[in-house]
N, C-alpha and C positions, 0 to 999 in steps of 0.2 A: 725715626722721623718719616713722615709720609712724603711721598713724591707728589709733584704737581698733578700727575695723572690720577693718583689715588685720591687726592683732595677733590678733583673734579668728579670722580665717581661717587664720592660721598655727598655730592650736591653742594660743596663749598665753592662759592665764588670769591676768589682771592683778589687782592689788589692788582696782581699781575694780569689776571683775566679782565678786570674792569679797565685797566689802562689800554690793553689790546683792543677791547671792544670800542672804546672811544676813538682810537686811532683808525680803526677799520670802518667805523660807522655801522656796527652791528650791536646787538644786545649782549650783555655779559653772559646771559644764559646760553646764547648761541655759541660763544667761545667755550664756555664750560662744557657744553654737551659734545663739541667737536674734540676737545682734549680728552674727555672721558672715553669717547669712542675710538680714539687713535687717528681720526681723520684730520686733526689739526695737532701740530706740535708747536710748543713755545720754548725753544732753546734758551735756557737761562741758568747758567751756573752761578750760585750765590757769590762765589769768589770774584767774578767779573762784574756783576751788577750792571749789565748792559741795558740799553733802553728797551722797554717791553716790546716784543714783536712776536709774530706767529706766522706759520706757514701751513697752508692746507685748504681744504674745501670751503668754498664760500668766501674766501678772503682774497685780497689783491695779490697778484703774482709778485713774488720777490725776486731780486737778483743778488748774486754773490760775486764778489771781486776776489780773485786769487792774487796774493802777494808773495814775496819771499825771495831770498837770495839763492844763488846757485854756486857750485864749486868755482866757477870762473869769474863771477861777478858778485862781490860782497860789499854792499854799500848801504848801510843802515839808513843814512840820511835820504837816500833815494827811495827806499822802501817806505819811509815815513811820509815823503812827499806823495808817493803813489797812494798811500792811505788817505791823505787829505784830499787828493783830487777825486778818488773814488767816492768819498763821502759828499764832496761838493756836488757831484753829479748824480747822487741818489742811490748809492750802494746800500742795500738793506742788511748785508752780511759781508764778512771778510773772512778769508781763509789764509792762514800763514803756511806756506809750503816750503819754507826755507830748507836748503840742503847744503849751505856753505857758511863758513865763519862760526861764530859762537851762537849756535842755534838756540840754546836756552836763553841767552841774553837778548837775542833778537825777538824771540817770542814774547818775553816779559815786557819789552819796551813797546811792541805793537799792541799788546793787550792793554797796557796802561793808557795808550793814546786812542784806543778804539772804543767809541761809545755804542756801537751796534754789536749784535751777536757775532761771535767769532768762532771759527772752527779750525781744525788741523787734521793732519794725517799722521798720527804718531809713528807708524811703521816706517815712514821715511827716515826719521832720525835713528830709529832702532836699527834698520838695515844698514845705513851708512856707518854707524858706529861699528857694527860687525864687520863691514867691508874694510874699514881702516885697520881692524885687527887682523883680518885674513880674508873673509868672504861673507857675502850677505847670507848665504845658506847656513852659516855657522851661528846665527842668532839663536838663542834658546827660547823656550816658552816663557820662562821667567823674564827674559829680556823684553819680549813683546808686551807682556802685561805690565811690567814695570814702566815701560815707555808710555803706555796708556794712562797709568796712574799718575805719572809725572805731569802729563798735560792736563789731566783733570784737576790735580791740586793747584796748577797754575791758574786755572779759571776758564778753560775752554768750554764754550757753551754747547758745541757739538763736535763730534769727531767721526771721520770716515774710518770704518772698520770693514775689512774684506772678509766677512764671515761666510759668504756663499760659495767660495772655492772649496772643493772637497777632493780627496784622492780619486773618487769615482769620476768627477767632472773633468779632472786633469787627464785621466785616462781617455775619456771621450775626446777631449781636445786634441790629443796626440793622433787620433784616428780620423779626425774630422776633415782634414784637408783644407783647413782655414787658411786664407791667404796671408793674414798678418798676425796670426797666433794671439799674443797678449800685448796690448799697448798701454794698459794701466800700470803705472810704476809699482804701486802697492800690490796689484795683481801679479806682476812679474816676480816680485820678491817671494810671495807665497807660493806660486807655481814652482819656481826653482827650489824653494825650500822642501816642498812636498816630494819632488822628484829626487832630490839629493838624499834626503833623510828617510824616504820611504815611510813617512808617517802622516797621519791626518793633520789637516790645518788646525793649529792650536786654537784659533779663534772660533772655529766650528766645534771642535771637540770639547772645548771649555767654555762654551757659550753661556752656561749658567753662571760661571764665575765672572764673565764679562758684565752680565746683567746685575750681579751683586755690586760691582764696582760702579756701574752707571747709577744705581739706586743710591749708593753711598754719597757720591759726589754730585748727583743731580745734573748729569750731562745727557744730551740727546744723542742717540746712536744714528748715524747716517750710514745705512747699510750699503757699502760700496759695490759697484759693478766691476769686479776684477776682470770679467770677460767681455766687457763692452766692445762692440765692433770698432776696429780702428780704420776701417775703410768701408765704402759703400757695398763692396762685394760680400762682406761678412755680416751685413745687417740681418737681424732676425733669424740668425742661425741657431743650431741646436745648443752650442756652447752658451750663447747669450740667454736663451730662453730657459735652459736647464738651471742656470744660476738664478734666474729670476724666480723660478718655482721654489728653489731652496729658500730664497729670501722671503717669500710669502709665508713659509712655515716659521721663519725666524721672527717675522713681524708679530705673528700671533703669540709666540713665546714671550717676546718683549712686552706685549700688552698685558699678558697674564701676570707678569712680574711688576707691572706698574711703571714700566720704563718707556719714555717717549722715543719715537723713532721716525725716520723717513727712509725712503728708498731711492737710491741713485740709479740713473738710467743712461742710455746711450747718448752721445757717442756718434758715430757716422751712420746715418740712416737716410736713404732716399726719401724725398718729400712725400711720396705717396704711401710710405710705410709708417710715417710719423704718427698719425692719429691711431693706427692700429697698435703701435707700441705703447702708447699712453693708456689706451683702453685695456690692453692686456695686463699692464702693470696694475692698474686700478682693480681689475678683476682678481688677479692672483694674490695681490697684497691687501685685499679688502679695504680699498680706498685710502691707503696710507699716503701721506704727502709724498710727491714725486719730484725729485731733484735731477734735472737733466743738464748735460754738457752740450750746449747748443740746442738741438742736435745740429751737426754739420750735414748738410744735404748734398754736398759734392766734395770731391777730394782734390780738385784741380785749382784751388784758389789761394794758395799761400800768399800772404800779404793782404788778403781780403777776407780772412776767415771770420772776422767780426761781422761782416755782412752775411756771409753764409750762415753763421750761427744765429743771426737775428731772424733770417728767413725761417729757419727750422724752429727757432724758439717761439715765433709768432704762432705757427701751426700747432706746436706742442701745447702752448698755453691755451689756445682755443680748444684743444682736445681734452684739457684737464690737468696739464702739468702745473705744478704749484711754485716751483723754484728754478730759476734759470742760472746756470753758471756762465758768466760772461766769457767771451773769447776775444782776444786782441788781434790786431793785424800781424803781431809777431808769432802767433800760434804756429807750431811746427818748425819755427825758424830760429828764435832766439828768446832770451829773457826780455820781457817787455819793458820799455822805458815809460816815463811819465806820460808822454803823448799817446803811446799805445794804450795805456790804461784808460785815459780819457775817452779815446775813440771806442774802446771796448765797452766801457760803462754806458755811454750814450746809446750805442747800438743795442745793447741788451735792454736798456730802459725803454727804448722804443718798442722792442719785441714784447716786453711785459705789458706795456700799455695797450698795444694792439690786442693781446690776449684778454686783458681786462675788459675792454670794450665789448668783446664777444661774450663775456661773462656778466655783462650788465653793470660794470664798475667803471667809474671815471669819466662818464660821458659829459659831465658838467664842465670838465676842463676843455674839452673840444668845443662845447657850446660857447664858453667864454672866449675862446680864440676866434670863433666865427663871428660873434657879436663885435669883437674888437676890429676884425677885418672889415666888417660891413661899414664901420664909421671911420676907418683908416686911423685907428687909435694904436699907434705903433708902440708906445710904451707898454700898454697892456699886452700887446702881442709878445713883446720881449719877456715880460714877467710870466707869461703863460707857457712859453715854449720850453722844451727840454734843455736847449743850449742857448740861453740868452746872449752870451758873449758872441758866439758865432753869428747869430741872427743880426745883432747890431752891426757887427763888422761887415757883413755882406751888404746890408742896406746902405751904410754910410760910404762904402767904397764907390757906390754908384749914384750918389745923390745928384739930382739935377735941379734946375730952377723950379721944376714941378715938385715941390717939396712934399706935398701931401701923398703922392704916389711913390713909385720907385722907378729906377732907371729902365726897367723892362718895358713899361707902357707909357710912362711919362704922362703927357696931357691927354692921352687917349685911354686912361685908366677906366676899365669897365665899371668898377665899383663907383668911382667918382661921377661918371656920366649918368649912371642910373640914379644915384642918390640925388643928383641935381634936379632931374626931371620927375622924381617922385617926391620932391619937396622935403627931402630929409636933411637935417642939419648935419654938417660935417664936424665931427668932434675930435678928429685926430690931431696930432701935433708932430711937428718936425723935431727930431732929436738926433741929428747928426753932429 
């Protein structure tokens, strides 16, 4: 059976491509050509049957929401509520990163309830299973690939796979003097495995087998950045860039096999290095969709990392990043709760929209807000903004007798004054 990428290369415009085109406001041929070239990916495992969506060049910037249990907190109801909140505020994708409880059952339930594309990191479960037996480093090659196949059979649309870590790059890392070594959980599993077993990374050594599996189950490879910088001081160093160069080669091999893929990126990066990082990835990986964590542009804001990530994400999206992984206020501190998820999604949606505006996408929404503000049409403002509930709550808590304006300006509202003297009709309404 042909993959989506192979269909695109034959010139076939599928129902999936048409649905994506309609959603994005582009032509079906544009989507087909992007998938054929590998500059757009459309994660869509037939088992899951998620809403059609795509990531990449010429499309709106997407955001991902991470969910999942931990060893210390296992509450499926809470994770389901996080899922609902994430979707309510505009999540384009969800990843299940569960490491506690019945992971298979949790993944199955989240998949069942998730209407958007969904991803996972199978090596988390594989490594934890090995650790419970004895140690992470004792997972076998079969364990690793069986874990990936299990997630594929369940219906994961995309999966993070840390294929770019090699024996050679681990040796470089040991000599690099890096401040924080490896902060990627999957990257740490494989780094430790390589050092302990003195063998090549199974995902790199057996990459062709991974591609066969991706073809069979039609899932998208998200080529993970196991050596992403975990602090500002490590940004753009040899370990990070050498892995990126390896991923560039793996992108080409995946395309040759007809397998859709995207590339994951940093991580902690100072603001002035963010555009360079995006441009370098696009160059080395021939325009493959780029999926970034933040980036986080400072290390000193625990409790506010959703803001830090939104700053970095805005600049990254402007520079060409296609997919933003959200961060919550709980990043680096704890498992996020429902409120943390809401704050994280909103911050990331703002960043994605800022990036879209720079790419010529979404300006009509800002225009609609401006027109509503001009006539003090509060209901339209609420309907247009990213967080209508918060906007309503803030205005209503400060309502005054001057109901057309707000409590900041009251009867000296600049808009109302100018409208009056320019003979404009006030069409707004009070909705407190």
